C-alpha positions as CSV (number, residue, x, y, z in Angstrom):
1,M,104.5,73.5,113.3
2,R,106.8,75.0,115.9
3,L,106.5,78.4,114.2
4,R,102.7,78.1,114.4
5,I,102.9,77.3,118.2
6,Q,105.1,80.3,118.9
7,K,102.6,82.7,117.1
8,I,99.7,81.5,119.3
9,P,100.6,83.8,122.2
10,L,100.6,86.8,119.9
11,L,97.2,85.9,118.5
12,I,95.8,85.4,122.0
13,F,97.3,88.9,122.9
14,V,95.7,90.6,119.9
15,L,92.3,88.9,120.4
16,A,92.3,89.9,124.1
17,L,93.4,93.4,123.2
18,L,90.7,93.9,120.6
19,V,88.1,92.6,123.0
20,R,89.2,95.0,125.7
21,A,89.6,97.9,123.3
22,A,86.2,97.4,121.9
23,Y,84.7,97.4,125.5
24,N,86.6,100.6,126.4
25,L,85.4,102.4,123.1
26,T,81.8,101.3,123.5
27,A,80.4,100.5,127.1
28,A,83.1,102.6,128.7
29,A,83.6,105.3,126.1
30,R,82.1,108.1,128.3
31,Y,84.0,107.1,131.4
32,L,85.4,109.8,133.7
33,P,87.2,108.7,137.0
34,L,85.1,108.9,140.1
35,A,85.4,107.5,143.7
36,D,88.7,105.6,144.2
37,S,89.6,106.1,140.6
38,L,89.5,109.8,141.1
39,Q,91.8,109.5,144.1
40,Y,94.4,107.3,142.3
41,R,94.4,109.8,139.4
42,D,94.7,113.0,141.6
43,I,97.5,111.4,143.6
44,G,99.4,110.3,140.3
45,L,99.0,113.9,138.9
46,H,100.1,115.5,142.1
47,L,103.1,113.3,142.0
48,V,104.3,114.2,138.5
49,Q,103.3,117.8,138.7
50,A,104.1,118.9,142.3
51,H,106.4,116.0,143.3
52,C,104.2,115.2,146.2
53,F,102.5,111.9,147.0
54,C,99.3,113.9,148.0
55,L,95.7,113.7,147.6
56,H,94.4,117.2,148.6
57,G,96.7,120.0,148.1
58,N,100.3,119.5,149.3
59,I,99.2,117.3,152.2
60,P,101.1,114.0,152.2
61,T,98.9,110.8,152.2
62,V,99.6,107.3,153.3
63,G,96.1,106.0,152.3
64,R,97.1,104.4,149.0
65,A,99.9,102.1,147.9
66,P,102.2,103.9,145.5
67,L,102.6,101.9,142.3
68,W,99.3,102.4,140.6
69,P,99.1,106.2,141.2
70,V,102.7,106.5,139.9
71,L,101.8,104.6,136.8
72,I,98.7,106.8,136.2
73,G,100.7,109.9,136.7
74,L,103.5,108.8,134.2
75,L,100.8,107.6,131.7
76,S,99.0,110.9,131.9
77,L,102.0,113.0,131.1
78,P,101.8,113.1,127.4
79,S,98.0,113.7,127.5
80,N,95.3,115.4,129.4
81,P,94.0,113.7,132.7
82,H,90.9,112.3,131.0
83,A,92.7,110.6,128.2
84,L,92.2,107.0,127.2
85,S,95.9,106.3,127.6
86,V,95.8,104.8,131.1
87,R,92.8,102.5,130.2
88,L,94.5,101.4,127.0
89,F,97.5,100.5,129.1
90,L,95.2,98.3,131.2
91,C,93.9,96.8,128.1
92,A,97.4,95.7,127.1
93,L,98.2,94.6,130.7
94,D,95.1,92.5,130.8
95,A,95.9,91.0,127.5
96,G,99.2,90.0,128.9
97,T,97.3,88.2,131.6
98,C,95.5,86.1,128.9
99,V,98.9,85.2,127.5
100,L,100.2,84.2,130.9
101,I,97.1,81.9,131.3
102,Y,97.9,80.4,127.9
103,L,101.5,79.7,128.8
104,F,100.5,78.4,132.2
105,A,98.0,76.0,130.7
106,R,100.4,74.8,128.1
107,R,102.8,73.8,130.8
108,L,100.2,72.2,133.0
109,L,98.4,70.4,130.1
110,N,99.2,70.7,126.3
111,A,99.0,73.3,123.6
112,H,95.4,72.2,122.6
113,W,93.9,72.8,126.0
114,A,96.0,75.9,126.5
115,L,94.6,77.5,123.4
116,I,91.1,77.0,124.9
117,A,92.3,78.6,128.1
118,G,93.8,81.6,126.3
119,I,90.7,82.2,124.1
120,S,88.4,81.7,127.2
121,A,90.5,84.3,129.2
122,S,90.3,86.7,126.2
123,L,86.6,86.6,126.2
124,Y,86.0,86.3,129.9
125,P,84.0,89.4,131.2
126,N,85.1,89.4,134.8
127,L,88.6,90.1,133.5
128,F,88.1,92.7,130.8
129,I,85.4,94.7,132.6
130,Y,88.0,96.0,135.0
131,T,90.1,97.6,132.2
132,G,87.3,100.3,131.8
133,W,88.1,102.3,135.0
134,L,91.1,103.3,137.0
135,Y,91.1,100.9,139.8
136,S,94.2,98.7,140.6
137,E,92.5,95.3,139.9
138,T,93.9,94.7,136.5
139,L,97.5,95.7,137.5
140,Y,97.4,93.5,140.6
141,T,95.8,90.5,138.7
142,F,98.6,90.7,136.1
143,L,101.3,90.8,138.6
144,L,99.8,88.0,140.7
145,T,99.4,85.7,137.7
146,A,102.9,86.4,136.6
147,F,104.3,85.8,140.1
148,I,102.4,82.3,140.4
149,Y,103.6,81.4,136.8
150,V,107.2,82.2,137.5
151,L,107.1,80.3,140.7
152,Y,105.8,77.3,138.9
153,C,108.6,77.5,136.3
154,F,111.2,77.8,139.2
155,Q,109.6,74.6,140.7
156,R,110.2,72.7,137.4
157,E,113.5,74.3,136.2
158,R,115.3,75.8,139.3
159,R,116.8,78.7,137.4
160,L,118.2,81.7,139.3
161,R,116.6,84.3,137.0
162,Q,113.1,82.8,137.9
163,A,113.9,83.2,141.6
164,V,115.0,86.8,141.0
165,V,111.9,87.8,139.0
166,S,109.6,86.2,141.6
167,G,111.1,88.3,144.3
168,L,110.7,91.4,142.2
169,L,107.1,90.6,141.4
170,V,106.0,90.1,144.9
171,G,107.6,93.5,145.8
172,L,105.6,95.1,143.0
173,L,102.4,93.3,144.3
174,A,102.9,94.8,147.8
175,L,103.5,98.2,146.3
176,T,100.2,97.8,144.4
177,R,98.2,96.7,147.4
178,P,99.4,96.3,151.0
179,N,98.0,92.8,151.3
180,G,100.5,91.7,148.7
181,L,102.9,91.4,151.7
182,L,101.0,88.3,152.7
183,L,102.3,86.6,149.6
184,I,105.7,86.8,150.9
185,G,104.6,84.5,153.9
186,L,102.7,82.2,151.6
187,C,105.8,81.8,149.5
188,V,107.8,80.9,152.5
189,V,105.2,78.3,153.5
190,W,105.2,76.8,150.1
191,L,109.0,76.5,150.0
192,L,109.0,74.8,153.3
193,V,106.2,72.3,152.4
194,L,107.9,71.3,149.0
195,A,111.3,71.0,150.8
196,W,109.8,68.7,153.4
197,Q,108.2,66.7,150.8
198,R,111.7,66.5,149.1
199,H,110.5,68.1,145.9
200,F,113.1,70.8,146.5
201,N,116.3,69.9,148.3
202,W,116.9,72.2,151.2
203,K,119.7,74.1,149.4
204,Y,117.3,75.5,146.8
205,A,114.7,76.1,149.5
206,L,117.0,78.1,151.7
207,R,118.3,80.1,148.8
208,M,114.7,81.1,147.9
209,L,113.9,81.8,151.5
210,V,116.5,84.5,151.6
211,L,116.3,85.7,148.0
212,V,112.7,86.3,147.5
213,P,112.0,88.3,150.6
214,A,115.3,90.3,150.1
215,L,114.4,91.3,146.7
216,A,110.8,92.2,147.7
217,L,112.2,94.2,150.6
218,L,114.6,96.0,148.2
219,L,111.5,97.5,146.6
220,I,109.4,98.1,149.6
221,V,111.9,99.5,152.2
222,P,112.3,102.9,150.3
223,W,108.6,103.4,150.5
224,T,108.5,102.3,154.2
225,L,111.3,104.9,154.9
226,R,109.1,107.6,153.2
227,N,106.1,106.6,155.3
228,Y,108.1,106.9,158.4
229,L,109.3,110.5,157.5
230,V,105.7,111.6,157.1
231,T,104.1,109.7,160.0
232,Q,106.8,108.9,162.4
233,R,105.5,105.4,162.6
234,F,106.4,102.0,160.9
235,L,104.0,101.5,157.9
236,P,105.3,99.2,155.3
237,V,103.1,100.3,152.4
238,A,99.8,102.0,153.1
239,T,97.0,102.2,155.7
240,G,93.2,102.0,155.2
241,D,92.2,98.7,157.0
242,G,90.4,100.7,159.8
243,T,88.2,102.3,157.1
244,V,87.5,99.0,155.4
245,L,86.6,97.2,158.8
246,L,84.4,100.0,160.2
247,G,82.6,100.2,156.8
248,A,82.0,96.5,156.9
249,Y,81.1,96.0,160.5
250,N,78.3,98.4,161.7
251,D,74.6,98.4,162.3
252,P,73.3,99.7,159.0
253,V,75.4,96.9,157.1
254,A,74.1,94.2,159.5
255,Q,70.6,95.1,158.9
256,R,70.6,94.7,155.1
257,S,69.9,91.6,153.1
258,W,72.6,89.1,152.6
259,D,73.7,90.3,149.1
260,Q,74.0,93.8,150.4
261,M,76.2,93.0,153.5
262,T,79.4,94.5,152.0
263,W,80.7,98.0,152.9
264,F,79.0,101.2,153.6
265,N,81.1,104.4,153.8
266,P,81.8,105.3,157.5
267,L,81.0,108.9,156.7
268,K,77.4,107.7,156.2
269,S,77.2,104.5,158.3
270,V,78.9,105.6,161.4
271,P,79.1,109.4,161.2
272,E,79.5,109.9,164.9
273,V,83.0,108.3,164.6
274,A,83.9,109.6,161.2
275,K,83.2,113.3,162.0
276,S,86.0,113.5,164.4
277,F,88.5,113.7,161.6
278,P,88.8,116.4,158.8
279,L,87.8,115.2,155.4
280,Y,90.2,117.3,153.2
281,T,93.0,118.4,155.6
282,C,93.8,115.1,157.3
283,D,97.6,114.6,156.8
284,A,99.5,111.3,157.1
285,R,99.7,111.3,160.9
286,C,96.0,112.2,161.1
287,E,95.3,109.3,158.7
288,M,97.2,106.8,160.9
289,G,95.3,108.1,164.0
290,R,92.1,107.9,162.1
291,E,92.6,104.3,160.9
292,D,93.5,103.3,164.6
293,V,90.2,104.8,165.9
294,Y,88.2,103.2,163.1
295,K,89.8,99.8,163.7
296,G,89.1,100.0,167.4
297,H,85.4,100.8,166.9
298,A,85.1,98.0,164.3
299,L,86.6,95.5,166.7
300,Q,84.4,96.8,169.4
301,W,81.3,96.3,167.3
302,M,82.3,92.8,166.6
303,Q,82.7,92.0,170.2
304,T,79.3,93.4,171.2
305,H,77.5,91.8,168.2
306,L,78.8,88.3,168.3
307,E,75.3,86.9,167.4
308,R,75.5,88.8,164.0
309,M,79.0,87.7,163.1
310,P,78.2,84.2,161.6
311,G,75.6,85.8,159.2
312,L,77.9,88.6,158.2
313,L,80.9,86.3,157.6
314,T,78.8,83.9,155.6
315,A,77.4,86.8,153.6
316,H,81.0,87.9,152.9
317,L,81.8,84.4,151.5
318,A,78.7,84.3,149.4
319,D,78.8,87.8,148.1
320,M,82.3,87.3,146.5
321,W,80.9,84.6,144.3
322,L,78.0,86.7,142.8
323,P,78.7,86.5,139.0
324,V,77.8,90.2,138.2
325,A,80.0,93.0,139.6
326,H,78.2,96.1,140.7
327,E,80.3,99.1,141.6
328,S,79.3,102.8,141.6
329,D,82.2,103.7,139.3
330,L,82.1,100.7,137.1
331,P,81.1,101.6,133.5
332,T,78.6,98.8,133.3
333,D,76.7,100.4,136.3
334,R,77.2,104.1,135.2
335,F,76.1,103.6,131.6
336,A,73.7,100.7,132.0
337,D,71.4,102.2,129.4
338,Q,73.6,101.5,126.5
339,L,73.3,98.6,124.2
340,S,76.9,97.6,124.4
341,T,76.6,97.6,128.3
342,R,73.5,95.4,128.2
343,V,75.5,93.0,126.2
344,V,78.2,92.8,128.6
345,L,75.9,92.5,131.5
346,V,74.3,89.5,130.0
347,W,77.7,87.9,129.1
348,M,78.7,88.5,132.8
349,A,75.6,86.8,134.1
350,I,76.1,83.7,131.9
351,V,79.9,82.9,131.8
352,P,81.3,82.9,135.5
353,L,79.0,80.2,137.2
354,P,79.9,77.4,134.7
355,T,83.5,78.5,135.1
356,Y,83.3,78.2,138.8
357,L,81.6,74.6,138.6
358,L,84.4,73.6,136.2
359,A,87.1,74.9,138.5
360,L,85.6,72.9,141.4
361,L,85.9,69.9,139.1
362,G,89.4,70.9,138.3
363,L,90.4,71.0,141.9
364,W,89.2,67.3,142.1
365,Y,90.8,66.2,138.9
366,T,94.2,67.7,139.8
367,R,94.4,66.4,143.3
368,R,97.1,63.9,142.4
369,R,99.3,66.7,141.1
370,W,98.8,68.6,144.3
371,R,102.6,69.8,144.4
372,D,102.1,71.5,141.0
373,F,99.0,73.3,142.2
374,L,100.1,73.9,145.9
375,F,100.7,77.6,145.5
376,I,97.6,78.1,143.5
377,Y,95.6,76.4,146.4
378,G,97.3,78.8,148.8
379,V,96.4,81.9,146.9
380,L,92.8,80.7,146.5
381,L,92.4,80.1,150.3
382,L,94.3,83.3,151.2
383,T,92.0,85.4,148.9
384,I,88.9,83.7,150.2
385,A,90.1,84.3,153.8
386,Q,90.7,88.0,153.3
387,N,87.2,88.4,151.7
388,I,85.5,86.7,154.6
389,A,87.4,88.7,157.2
390,F,86.9,92.1,155.5
391,Y,84.0,91.9,153.1
392,G,83.3,90.0,150.0
393,I,82.3,91.6,146.6
394,P,82.9,90.2,142.9
395,R,85.7,92.8,142.5
396,F,87.7,91.2,145.3
397,R,87.6,88.0,143.4
398,A,89.3,89.5,140.4
399,P,93.0,88.4,141.2
400,I,92.0,84.7,141.4
401,E,89.8,84.8,138.1
402,P,92.8,83.6,136.0
403,L,93.3,80.7,138.4
404,L,89.8,79.8,138.2
405,I,90.0,79.8,134.3
406,L,93.1,77.5,134.7
407,L,91.4,75.1,137.0
408,A,88.4,75.0,134.8
409,T,90.6,74.1,131.8
410,C,92.2,71.4,133.8
411,A,88.8,69.8,134.3
412,L,88.2,69.6,130.5
413,P,90.5,66.7,129.6
414,S,88.9,64.4,132.1
415,L,85.4,65.5,131.2
416,S,86.2,65.0,127.4
417,K,86.6,61.3,128.0
418,Y,82.8,61.1,128.9
419,V,81.8,62.8,125.6
420,T,84.1,60.9,123.2
421,P,82.0,59.0,120.8
422,R,82.0,55.3,121.5
423,H,83.2,54.3,118.0
424,Q,86.5,56.2,118.8
425,I,87.1,54.2,121.9
426,K,89.0,51.1,121.2
């Protein structure tokens, strides 16, 4: 029996890997990188071929976090730039996320419900669709799920290696996306609350308060120094928040229907601002200046359009919960005429909403175990707050999809009591 339980993670990994490989070999078979995917790929190839973290020519850039382009460059070395190797790597990484969901659910519940969670994650469309392109969602989701799981293990077992791994993981998260830095602050708040509640003694809490940020900074500081050398300014990981804000807060976006109030490229939505900066020859210092200007114009627009802000922010919140993800570079949009794509789109339209409803019930049923779920609550709130502040789309929900699956699974034991046949109740 013990041997059988130990094989379950492997079986879940294989099932998840097969589902993702099938998606990549059918719906995403004709995929070639465009948009952000193309930028990630080009930076990665420049890095391994010319030893320059550059997008155009040999001009250094600070517009992207380094980890994902570096991985793309390394994975592209043994093959041509259009090979399937990078996406197959994403398939394996996302299958690993499914295993983490299983292991997490087994600790929170039991092996029976954990198996359901693992199989559900393996077949969950809003996880596997992001393995079909070269965006960073799958990598970030894997690292975040691993980080939360390791923190939970530390909460239960107090082992030094778990503290070390959690510090390294949050550093990798920050190097994947700059907003990963916020997780360091969230971890500090989590530790202080649990110490105040006497779940940790203060000795363990203080050790973690020093160790986790220190290990994260050990990974981040070298890249921060590189950024200083190319910009002469302090920049921990990457810039780009000005482009995001200006694309989200402008007149063309505000005039759209609520489900389209997301982001519109400043080159088209606010050309009078964007044309002040070169498109292909903007170096790292130029990028910093551009983002400052963009951010200033976005904040000015907010201040002069306060009457539109409630509607925009509400739309951001609503848009992140739309079940079907639509992106210009997503294979399900680019190759929508294929039968395999139509199957995925139908599956994507059906599965998420029941999962969200079950996750809401899971929040209610787990309220008495709030200490076990405290960091999960924090990550959910932090992600939702970021989507409201910047803009909300289904893709930005991707990092918390594993948490929604976990919470949905946590609702099932309580709900099963209501469907147990009467003759089985004594």
